[in-house]
C-alpha positions in Angstrom: 13.3 18.9 -37.8 10.9 20.1 -35.4 12.6 21.4 -32.2 11.0 20.2 -28.8 9.7 23.6 -28.0 7.7 23.6 -31.5 6.3 19.9 -30.9 3.3 20.7 -29.2 2.2 22.9 -32.3 3.1 20.7 -34.9 0.8 19.9 -37.6 1.1 16.0 -37.5 1.1 13.8 -34.7 4.8 12.3 -36.0 6.5 14.6 -37.7 9.3 13.1 -40.1 12.6 12.7 -38.5 15.8 15.3 -39.7 18.8 14.3 -41.2 20.9 12.1 -39.4 23.2 12.5 -36.4 21.2 13.6 -33.5 17.6 13.5 -35.4 14.6 12.5 -33.0 11.0 12.1 -33.6 8.9 14.6 -31.9 6.2 13.5 -30.1 2.2 13.9 -30.5 1.1 17.2 -31.0 -1.6 19.4 -29.2 -4.2 18.8 -31.7 -4.0 15.2 -32.0 -3.9 15.3 -27.9 -7.2 17.5 -28.0 -8.5 14.8 -30.5 -8.8 12.3 -27.5 -11.0 14.4 -25.7 -13.2 15.3 -28.8 -13.6 11.6 -29.4 -14.6 11.2 -25.7 -17.5 13.7 -26.1 -18.3 12.2 -29.5 -18.8 8.8 -28.1 -20.6 10.0 -24.9 -23.0 11.4 -27.2 -23.6 8.6 -29.4 -23.7 6.2 -26.0 -26.6 8.5 -24.6 -28.5 8.7 -27.7 -28.1 4.8 -28.0 -29.0 4.0 -24.5 -31.8 6.4 -24.4 -30.5 8.0 -21.5 -30.5 11.7 -22.7 -34.3 11.3 -23.6 -36.7 13.7 -21.6 -38.5 12.2 -18.6 -42.2 11.9 -18.6 -42.4 12.7 -15.0 -39.9 15.4 -13.2 -37.6 16.0 -16.3 -34.7 18.2 -15.0 -34.5 19.9 -18.2 -32.4 19.3 -21.4 -29.4 21.4 -20.0 -29.3 19.0 -16.8 -30.0 15.8 -19.1 -26.8 16.7 -21.1 -24.8 18.6 -18.8 -24.7 16.1 -16.2 -22.7 13.4 -18.5 -20.4 16.1 -19.7 -19.7 17.3 -16.3 -18.9 13.6 -15.2 -16.7 12.9 -18.3 -14.9 15.8 -17.6 -14.4 15.0 -13.9 -13.2 11.5 -14.9 -10.5 12.7 -17.2 -9.3 15.3 -14.7 -9.1 13.1 -11.9 -7.0 10.5 -14.2 -4.7 13.0 -15.2 -4.3 14.2 -11.8 -3.5 10.4 -10.6 -1.3 10.1 -13.8 0.7 13.3 -13.3 1.6 12.2 -9.7 2.4 8.6 -10.5 4.9 9.7 -13.1 6.3 12.5 -11.1 6.6 9.9 -7.6 8.0 7.2 -9.4 8.9 7.3 -12.9 10.2 10.5 -13.9 13.7 11.8 -12.7 13.0 15.3 -10.4 16.2 17.0 -11.2 18.4 17.3 -14.4 21.4 15.6 -12.3 19.0 12.9 -11.3 20.4 12.9 -7.9 18.0 11.4 -5.3 20.3 13.2 -2.4 19.7 16.7 -4.1 15.9 16.4 -3.8 16.3 19.7 -1.2 19.0 21.4 -3.0 17.2 24.7 -4.5 20.2 25.3 -6.9 19.4 21.9 -8.7 17.0 22.6 -11.6 13.7 20.6 -11.8 13.7 18.1 -14.9 11.4 19.6 -17.7 9.6 16.3 -17.8 8.9 16.6 -14.1 8.1 20.2 -14.2 5.5 19.5 -17.3 4.0 16.7 -15.4 3.1 18.7 -12.3 2.0 21.8 -13.9 -0.5 19.5 -16.3 -1.4 17.8 -12.9 -2.2 21.2 -11.3 -4.5 22.3 -14.3 -6.3 19.0 -14.2 -6.7 19.7 -10.7 -8.2 22.7 -11.1 -10.8 21.1 -13.8 -11.0 18.3 -11.3 -12.3 20.5 -8.5 -14.7 22.8 -10.8 -16.2 19.8 -12.5 -16.8 18.0 -8.9 -18.7 21.3 -8.1 -20.7 20.9 -11.5 -21.6 17.3 -11.0 -22.8 18.3 -7.6 -25.0 20.7 -8.7 -26.3 18.9 -11.5 -26.8 15.6 -9.8 -29.0 17.3 -7.1 -31.2 18.8 -9.8 -31.4 15.6 -11.7 -32.5 13.8 -8.5 -35.0 16.6 -7.6 -36.3 16.7 -11.2 -36.0 20.3 -11.7 -34.1 22.5 -13.7 -31.2 24.7 -12.5 -32.2 27.9 -10.5 -30.9 30.6 -8.2 -33.9 31.2 -6.2 -33.5 30.7 -2.1 -35.4 27.5 -2.1 -33.3 26.0 -4.8 -30.1 26.9 -2.6 -31.6 25.5 0.5 -32.5 22.2 -0.9 -28.8 22.0 -2.4 -27.6 22.5 1.0 -29.8 20.0 2.4 -28.6 17.3 -0.4 -25.1 17.9 0.4 -25.2 17.9 4.3 -28.2 14.9 4.6 -28.1 13.0 1.6 -25.3 10.1 1.0 -25.0 10.9 -2.9 -24.6 14.7 -1.9 -22.4 14.2 0.9 -20.2 11.8 -1.2 -19.7 14.7 -4.1 -19.2 17.0 -1.4 -16.3 15.0 0.0 -14.8 14.8 -3.6 -15.1 18.3 -4.1 -13.0 19.1 -0.7 -10.6 16.3 -1.8 -10.2 17.5 -5.2 -9.6 21.2 -4.0 -7.0 20.0 -1.4 -5.0 18.1 -4.0 -5.1 20.8 -6.3 -3.5 23.4 -3.6 -1.0 21.1 -3.1 0.0 20.4 -6.4 0.9 24.0 -6.7 2.9 24.1 -3.4 4.3 20.7 -3.0 7.8 19.7 -4.9 9.3 17.2 -2.1 8.9 13.5 -3.6 7.5 12.4 0.0 4.9 15.2 -0.2 3.5 14.2 -3.7 3.5 10.7 -2.5 0.8 11.7 0.1 -1.0 13.9 -2.4 -1.3 10.8 -4.7 -2.6 8.8 -1.8 -5.2 11.7 -1.2 -6.0 11.6 -4.8 -6.8 8.0 -4.8 -8.6 8.6 -1.7 -10.9 10.9 -3.8 -12.0 8.1 -5.6 -13.6 6.3 -2.9 -16.8 8.1 -2.4 -17.6 7.8 -6.3 -17.3 4.1 -5.8 -20.1 4.1 -3.0 -23.1 5.7 -5.1 -24.4 5.1 -7.9 -25.5 1.7 -9.5 -22.9 -0.3 -7.4 -24.6 0.8 -4.1 -27.7 -0.7 -4.5 -26.9 -3.9 -6.4 -27.9 -7.2 -5.0 -24.3 -8.0 -4.0 -23.6 -4.3 -3.3 -20.4 -4.8 -1.5 -19.0 -6.7 -4.2 -20.0 -4.0 -6.8 -18.7 -1.5 -4.6 -15.4 -3.2 -4.2 -15.2 -4.2 -7.8 -16.1 -0.5 -9.1 -13.3 0.9 -6.6 -10.5 -1.3 -7.9 -11.9 -0.5 -11.6 -11.7 3.5 -10.8 -8.1 2.8 -9.7 -6.9 0.7 -12.6 -8.6 3.1 -15.0 -7.0 6.3 -13.4 -3.6 4.9 -13.4 -3.8 3.5 -17.0 -5.7 6.5 -18.8 -3.8 8.9 -16.8 -0.6 7.5 -17.8 -1.5 7.5 -21.5 -2.4 11.2 -21.0 1.0 12.0 -19.3 2.7 10.1 -22.2 0.7 12.1 -24.8 1.4 15.3 -22.9 5.6 14.5 -22.4 6.0 13.3 -25.6 7.8 16.2 -26.9 9.8 16.5 -23.9 11.1 13.1 -23.1 13.3 12.9 -26.2 15.4 15.5 -24.4 17.5 18.2 -26.0 21.3 18.6 -26.6 21.4 22.4 -26.7 19.5 22.3 -23.0 21.6 19.0 -21.6 18.8 17.3 -21.0 19.3 13.4 -22.1 16.8 11.1 -23.8 14.8 9.1 -21.4 11.7 7.9 -23.4 12.7 4.3 -23.1 13.1 4.0 -19.7 10.0 5.9 -18.8 8.2 3.9 -21.3 9.6 0.7 -19.5 8.5 1.5 -15.9 5.1 2.9 -17.3 4.4 -0.3 -19.2 4.8 -2.5 -16.1 2.5 -0.5 -14.1 0.0 -0.4 -17.2 0.1 -4.0 -17.5 -1.1 -4.8 -13.9 -3.6 -1.8 -14.6 -5.3 -3.6 -17.7 -5.7 -6.5 -15.6 -7.2 -4.6 -12.7 -9.2 -3.0 -15.2 -10.8 -5.6 -17.2 -11.2 -8.0 -14.4 -13.0 -6.1 -12.1 -14.8 -4.6 -14.9 -16.1 -8.4 -15.9 -16.8 -8.9 -12.2 -19.0 -5.4 -11.9 -20.8 -6.4 -15.1 -21.7 -9.8 -13.8 -23.0 -8.5 -10.7 -25.4 -6.1 -12.5 -26.5 -8.3 -15.4 -27.1 -11.9 -14.3 -28.1 -13.5 -17.7 -27.0 -13.6 -21.4 -30.3 -12.0 -22.5 -29.9 -8.8 -20.7 -26.5 -8.7 -21.9 -27.0 -9.2 -25.6 -30.8 -8.0 -25.3 -30.5 -4.5 -23.5 -28.8 -1.3 -24.4 -26.8 -1.4 -21.1 -25.5 -4.9 -22.2 -24.5 -3.7 -25.4 -22.4 -0.7 -23.8 -20.9 -3.2 -21.8 -19.9 -5.3 -24.6 -18.5 -2.4 -26.6 -16.7 -1.3 -23.7 -15.1 -4.7 -23.1 -14.0 -5.0 -26.5 -12.1 -1.5 -26.5 -10.4 -2.4 -23.3 -9.0 -5.7 -25.2 -8.0 -3.6 -28.0 -6.1 -1.2 -25.5 -4.3 -4.2 -24.1 -3.4 -5.4 -27.3 -1.8 -2.0 -28.2 0.2 -2.6 -24.6 1.2 -6.0 -25.5 2.8 -4.1 -28.7 4.6 -1.7 -26.7 5.9 -4.1 -24.5 7.0 -6.8 -27.0 8.6 -4.9 -30.1 8.3 -1.0 -29.5 10.2 -0.9 -26.2 13.2 -3.5 -27.4 13.7 -1.4 -30.5 14.0 1.6 -28.5 17.0 0.4 -27.2 18.5 -0.4 -30.3 20.4 2.8 -31.2 17.3 4.8 -30.7 15.7 3.5 -33.9 13.7 6.3 -35.7 11.3 3.8 -37.1 10.6 2.7 -33.3 9.9 6.0 -32.1 7.5 6.7 -35.1 5.4 3.6 -34.2 5.5 4.7 -30.6 3.8 7.9 -30.6 1.6 6.4 -33.3 0.4 3.7 -31.0 0.3 6.0 -27.8 -2.0 8.3 -30.4 -4.6 5.1 -31.0 -4.7 4.5 -27.5 -5.5 8.0 -26.6 -8.2 8.0 -28.8 -9.5 4.6 -28.2 -9.2 5.6 -24.4 -11.5 8.5 -25.1 -14.3 6.6 -26.7 -13.8 4.0 -23.9 -14.2 6.9 -21.3 -17.5 8.3 -23.2 -19.1 4.8 -23.4 -18.1 4.4 -19.3 -20.0 7.6 -18.4 -23.2 6.7 -20.5 -23.3 3.4 -18.6 -23.4 5.3 -15.2 -26.3 7.3 -17.1 -28.1 4.2 -18.2 -30.4 2.0 -16.1 -29.1 -1.5 -15.5 -31.7 -4.4 -16.2 -31.6 -5.3 -12.1 -33.7 -2.8 -10.0 -31.7 -0.4 -8.1 -33.7 0.3 -5.3 -35.0 -1.7 -2.2 -37.7 -4.0 -2.1 -41.0 -2.9 -0.3 -40.6 -6.1 1.6 -37.0 -5.8 2.4 -35.8 -8.0 5.5 -34.1 -6.3 8.4 -31.3 -8.3 7.8 -31.2 -7.1 4.2 -31.6 -3.4 5.4 -28.8 -3.3 7.8 -26.3 -5.6 5.9 -27.4 -5.7 2.7 -27.9 -9.3 2.4 -30.5 -11.7 3.4 -29.6 -13.9 6.6 -27.4 -16.8 5.7 -28.7 -20.4 6.5 -28.1 -21.7 10.2 -24.8 -22.3 11.1 -23.6 -25.7 11.0 -20.1 -27.4 11.1 -20.2 -28.1 7.1 -21.2 -24.7 6.4 -17.8 -23.4 7.9 -16.6 -24.7 4.6 -19.5 -24.2 2.1 -21.1 -20.6 2.8 -18.7 -18.0 0.7 -19.4 -14.5 -0.3 -16.4 -12.9 -2.3 -15.0 -9.5 -1.0 -13.2 -8.7 -4.2 -11.3 -6.0 -2.7 -9.2 -8.8 -0.7 -9.4 -11.1 -3.5 -7.7 -8.7 -5.7 -5.0 -8.0 -3.0 -4.4 -11.9 -2.4 -4.1 -12.5 -6.0 -1.7 -9.4 -6.4 0.3 -10.5 -3.7 0.8 -13.9 -4.9 1.6 -13.3 -8.1 4.1 -10.6 -7.5 5.7 -12.7 -5.0 6.1 -15.5 -7.5 7.5 -13.0 -10.1 9.8 -12.1 -7.3 10.9 -15.6 -6.6 11.7 -16.0 -10.4 13.9 -12.9 -10.8 16.0 -13.8 -7.7 16.4 -17.3 -9.1 17.5 -16.3 -12.5 20.3 -13.9 -11.0 21.4 -17.3 -9.6 20.3 -16.6 -6.1 18.2 -18.8 -3.7 14.9 -18.3 -2.1 13.5 -20.5 0.7 10.9 -23.0 0.0 9.4 -22.2 3.5 9.1 -18.7 3.1 7.0 -19.5 0.0 5.0 -22.0 1.4 4.0 -19.6 4.3 3.1 -16.6 2.2 0.9 -18.9 0.1 -0.7 -20.2 3.1 -1.1 -17.0 4.5 -3.0 -15.5 1.4 -5.3 -18.6 1.4 -6.1 -18.0 5.1 -6.6 -14.3 4.5 -9.1 -15.1 1.5 -11.1 -17.7 3.9 -11.4 -14.8 6.6 -12.3 -12.3 4.4 -14.7 -14.0 1.8 -15.6 -17.5 3.5 -17.9 -18.3 6.4 -16.3 -16.3 9.1 -17.0 -13.3 6.7 -20.6 -14.5 5.9 -21.7 -15.1 9.4 -19.7 -12.7 11.2 -22.2 -10.2 9.7 -25.1 -11.9 11.9 -23.1 -13.6 14.5 -20.9 -12.1 16.9 -19.1 -15.3 17.6 -18.5 -15.8 14.0 -17.3 -12.4 14.0 -14.9 -13.0 16.8 -13.7 -15.9 14.9 -13.1 -13.5 12.0 -11.3 -11.1 14.0 -8.8 -13.3 15.9 -8.1 -15.1 12.6 -7.3 -11.9 10.6 -5.2 -10.4 13.7 -3.5 -13.8 14.9 -3.4 -16.5 12.4 -3.0 -15.4 8.9 -0.3 -12.7 10.1 1.9 -15.5 11.1 2.3 -17.1 7.9 2.6 -13.8 6.0 5.3 -12.8 8.2 7.2 -16.0 7.9 6.8 -15.5 4.0 9.3 -12.4 4.5 7.5 -10.4 1.5 9.9 -7.3 2.3 13.1 -9.3 2.1 12.3 -10.8 -0.9 11.1 -7.2 -2.7 14.5 -5.7 -2.0 16.2 -8.6 -3.4 14.0 -8.7 -6.3 13.6 -4.9 -7.1 16.4 -3.3 -9.0 18.1 -0.1 -7.5 17.6 3.1 -9.8 21.1 4.7 -10.3 21.8 8.2 -9.9 22.4 10.0 -13.7 19.3 9.9 -15.9 17.7 7.2 -13.7 17.8 9.4 -10.4 13.8 9.0 -10.0 12.6 7.0 -6.9 11.6 3.5 -7.5 9.4 1.0 -5.7 12.8 -0.4 -3.9 13.9 2.9 -2.9 10.3 4.2 -1.7 10.3 0.7 0.2 13.7 1.3 1.9 12.3 4.8 2.7 9.4 3.6 4.5 11.2 0.8 6.3 14.0 3.6 7.8 11.3 6.5 8.3 10.3 7.9 11.6 6.6 6.4 11.5 8.0 2.7 10.9 10.3 3.5 13.6 7.3 4.3 15.9 4.8 1.8 14.6 7.3 -1.4 14.6 8.6 -0.4 18.3 7.8 -3.5 20.5 6.3 -1.5 23.0 4.3 0.3 20.6 3.4 -3.0 18.6 2.2 -4.7 21.9 0.1 -1.8 23.2 -1.4 -1.3 19.5 -2.2 -4.7 19.4 -4.0 -5.2 22.7 -5.4 -2.0 23.3 -7.1 -1.3 19.9 -9.3 -4.4 20.8 -11.0 -2.6 23.9 -11.0 0.6 22.1 -12.9 -0.7 18.9 -15.3 -3.0 20.7 -16.3 -0.6 23.7 -17.0 2.4 21.3 -19.6 3.3 18.4 -16.4 2.1 15.7 -17.9 -1.3 16.5 -21.3 -0.3 15.4 -20.0 1.8 12.5 -18.0 -1.2 11.1 -20.6 -3.4 11.0 -23.3 -0.9 9.4 -21.0 0.7 7.2 -19.2 -0.9 3.9 -16.2 1.4 4.3 -15.8 1.0 8.1 -16.0 -2.7 7.7 -13.3 -2.9 5.3 -11.2 -0.3 7.4 -11.8 -2.3 10.3 -10.2 -5.4 8.3 -7.2 -3.4 7.2 -6.5 -2.2 10.8 -6.5 -5.7 12.5 -4.7 -7.4 9.8 -2.0 -4.5 10.1 -2.0 -4.7 13.9 -1.6 -8.3 14.0 1.1 -8.5 11.1 3.2 -5.6 12.7 3.1 -7.3 16.3 4.2 -10.6 14.7 6.8 -9.0 12.9 8.3 -7.6 16.0 8.5 -11.2 17.7 9.4 -13.3 15.0 9.8 -11.5 11.8 13.2 -11.9 9.4 12.2 -9.0 7.4 14.2 -5.8 8.3 13.2 -3.4 11.1 14.5 -0.1 12.5 14.5 -1.8 16.0 14.1 -5.5 17.7 13.3 -6.0 21.0 16.0 -8.3 23.1 14.1 -12.0 23.1 13.4 -11.9 27.2 11.4 -8.9 26.2 9.6 -10.3 23.6 8.4 -13.5 25.9 7.4 -10.8 28.4 5.8 -8.9 25.9 3.8 -12.2 24.7 3.2 -13.0 28.3 1.0 -10.0 28.8 -1.0 -9.7 25.6 -2.0 -13.4 26.6 -3.1 -12.0 29.8 -4.9 -9.2 28.2 -6.9 -11.5 25.7 -7.7 -13.5 28.4 -9.0 -10.7 30.6 -10.8 -9.4 27.3 -12.5 -12.8 26.8 -13.5 -13.2 30.6 -14.9 -9.7 30.3 -17.2 -10.4 27.3 -18.4 -13.5 28.7 -19.8 -12.1 32.0 -21.0 -9.2 30.2 -24.7 -8.5 30.0 -24.9 -5.3 27.9 -25.1 -6.2 24.2 -22.7 -4.6 22.3 -23.6 -2.6 18.9 -27.4 -3.4 20.1 -28.6 -1.3 17.3 -27.2 -3.8 14.8 -26.9 -7.5 16.7 -30.3 -6.7 18.2 -32.3 -5.8 15.0 -31.2 -8.7 12.4 -34.3 -10.8 12.6 -32.3 -13.9 13.4 -34.7 -16.8 14.0 -32.1 -19.7 14.4 -29.0 -20.1 16.8 -28.5 -18.5 20.2 -30.0 -15.4 21.5 -28.0 -12.2 20.6 -26.5 -11.5 24.3 -25.8 -15.4 24.3 -24.0 -15.6 21.3 -22.1 -12.5 22.8 -20.8 -14.2 25.7 -20.0 -17.3 23.4 -17.8 -14.9 21.3 -16.0 -14.2 24.7 -15.2 -17.6 25.1 -14.0 -17.7 21.6 -11.7 -14.5 21.7 -10.1 -16.2 24.8 -9.3 -19.2 23.4 -8.4 -18.5 19.9 -6.5 -15.7 21.1 -4.2 -17.8 23.4 -3.3 -20.7 20.9 -1.6 -18.4 18.1 0.2 -16.3 21.0 1.6 -19.5 22.7 3.0 -20.7 19.1 4.5 -17.2 18.6 6.0 -17.3 22.3 7.6 -20.9 21.0 8.9 -19.4 17.9 10.7 -16.7 19.8 12.2 -19.3 22.3 13.3 -21.2 19.2 14.9 -18.1 17.5 16.5 -17.4 21.2 17.9 -20.8 20.9 19.3 -20.4 17.4 20.6 -16.7 18.2 22.7 -18.2 21.2 23.9 -21.3 18.9 25.0 -18.8 16.0 26.9 -16.8 18.3 28.8 -19.7 19.9 29.8 -20.9 16.6 30.9 -17.2 15.5 33.0 -17.2 18.9 34.4 -20.9 17.8 35.3 -19.8 14.3 37.2 -16.6 15.6 39.2 -19.0 17.9 40.1 -20.9 15.0 41.2 -18.3 12.9 43.4 -16.6 15.6 44.3 -19.8 17.6 42.2 -19.0 20.6 43.9 -15.5 20.9 40.8 -14.3 23.0 41.2 -17.3 25.3 44.8 -17.1 25.8 44.5 -13.4 26.6 41.8 -14.0 29.2 44.1 -16.7 30.6 47.1 -14.6 30.9 45.0 -12.1 32.4 44.1 -14.5 35.0 48.1 -15.7 35.3 49.0 -12.0 35.7 46.4 -11.3 38.5 47.4 -14.5 40.3 51.3 -13.8 40.1 50.4 -10.3 41.5 48.2 -11.7 44.2 51.0 -14.1 45.2 53.6 -11.5 45.5 51.1 -9.5 47.4 50.6 -12.4 50.0 54.5 -13.2 50.3 55.3 -9.4 51.4 52.2 -9.7 53.6 53.8 -12.9 55.4 57.2 -11.6 55.4 55.9 -8.6 57.1 54.1 -10.4 59.6 57.2 -12.3 60.8 59.1 -9.1 61.4 58.9 -7.6 65.4 57.2 -4.5 65.4 60.0 -1.6 66.0 62.9 -3.4 64.7 62.0 -2.9 60.9 64.3 -0.2 60.4 67.5 -1.6 62.3 67.1 -4.8 60.1 67.1 -3.0 56.9 70.3 -1.0 57.9 72.1 -4.3 59.4 71.1 -5.9 56.2 72.6 -3.1 54.0 75.6 -2.9 56.3 76.5 -6.9 55.5 75.9 -6.6 51.9 79.0 -6.6 50.0 80.4 -4.1 47.6 81.9 -4.2 44.1 84.6 -1.9 43.1 85.2 -0.5 39.7 87.5 -3.5 38.8 84.5 -5.9 39.5 85.9 -7.3 42.8 83.9 -7.8 46.0 85.3 -6.1 49.0 83.4 -5.6 52.5 81.3 -2.8 53.7 83.4 -1.0 56.2 80.8 2.0 56.5 79.9 0.7 60.0 83.4 -0.6 60.9 85.2 2.7 60.6 82.4 4.4 62.6 
């Protein structure tokens, strides 16, 4: 039987098992791992030739080196970033960090790292270096492709390249990717704490954003929908492809080694990744269909163009991969738990190898799609309207009451968030109830209503008209900050997650799962700061002024990323504030009820002040945007802004008042619970506390009575005769002899 050390150079992907008793099936050998990379380049070359993207241009041809070098560099870039993301996901949430598996030993330098953990980070670091170098290559080759000239080392080429990196959107995007890749790679070589690796993973995912903002998606008819769907697609692909690459790379280590004292963690690793891969498959397929539907609008273009046919091939390959993942979950994983079946392990690595090869081909098709011209034009029309140039969309029809329900433009980022929130919430309820616990229907209804409201705000008429009317934007903002959070907070999602998510044990299960990460975040210093009642109230009220009276507002209206960050910020701001007031999810600190009411009254006054200031203002906010839309219907820009101030005042007060009523109700219920608790305690100990309380007052009363009696006696005695009376009293008091007989006191008589 090949050892774990030699499995990387074994001649076949799945060697035969050895003798009984401790035999295990080795993983995928290195030559077969490289075969997946070879399939990627073969599929890429075939797709480029099929679509004609590799053909020489008639005008401004950059040369064969650029035509072929750019897609190859992009393919290496895509595989590298996926490997980095996959390695970090495995290290942060799937694999045990130490051989002992104890999370508490994270800072113990004497605890050796698990071989799988060390291998995952080593591979991710190497992939990070490839990511950085390929990003540099893509940056230079993209400039040469756009400029229509071959690579050169002269001064003019260098000056133009610098201008491309600093002043052109595509160049700035690839420069940002290069910088992010370099930072992530540096962190991978030095960071070993799970928290630091989690931040590195977050930065790596942020590195996907610039690539979603350029290319065909940035100039589609529904460019924001195309950008959001492509961004979700990249996240899903990086998670899925990176995970399969990690399974292939770690296949010879997961089975463990008795000689080295490392247990077999194949089954739990595959179970954890399988759940993640299921969500990734749905995300990849759904976002791919949406993105393709935006660019290919009719069946003729889908079936009759090379671009559409490549989409069909890629979709079929994705479905094949989804079928293999289904086989993993339904057959292979359950068989692994049955005495470590050798046949199941053999089929496992065979299926992973097939996935690796199919994913390589699919990745090649994806790169070729990016180099092929879609059926729809990718440049602005010469007669584009001011509204289309500024916002990316034509002006909607004049706003009427019925259009508050009919005008929609789906924001696929928030639609995806809402669907994910609904599905995971329902799955959590099912898991909790299967265990025999109950979950309130009131919480469920509020959560689902909150997601519907969130979708309406981000994709419905408030979002559509909020791009052209300040008053509609203010409706959008106030509803996002003060309406949706109330329902979402009442859904108590964190409480449900803590009940539904399994806790990972120590031992070989000592990795940090979703539940552990959630608890770590809830009790973190950052959470203590942002959820502090004073900070939450200040952030809730003060960020409005900072946003609207600075260039941030104009940036959010003109730039897609700024607009989405605005939505995220105000949703989280409102959610945290409402959570600190009426939420039932765990928090590091909660304010007393009187302070909550005081903070609510203060925010109501602040919103009123803000609304009145907008109503009375004569300067147009974001004038470079709202003043140049060319809107011919509705009030003037300044008149609409003053109307928006009234909206901010009116809408801001009603939800705050409802939250204040909720605080009052919670305060009343808290007093009732305290009263019932005291009554139950009294029933258990027969009013011991009350009896002790009464006894204390009885002792105090008795003491006061004695003191009053002595005071009265002292007041009746003439001043100066106290000593003589005391002596006379002692002389007249009879004495008792040793036999108990009483005899008169004769001390004074004999004197």
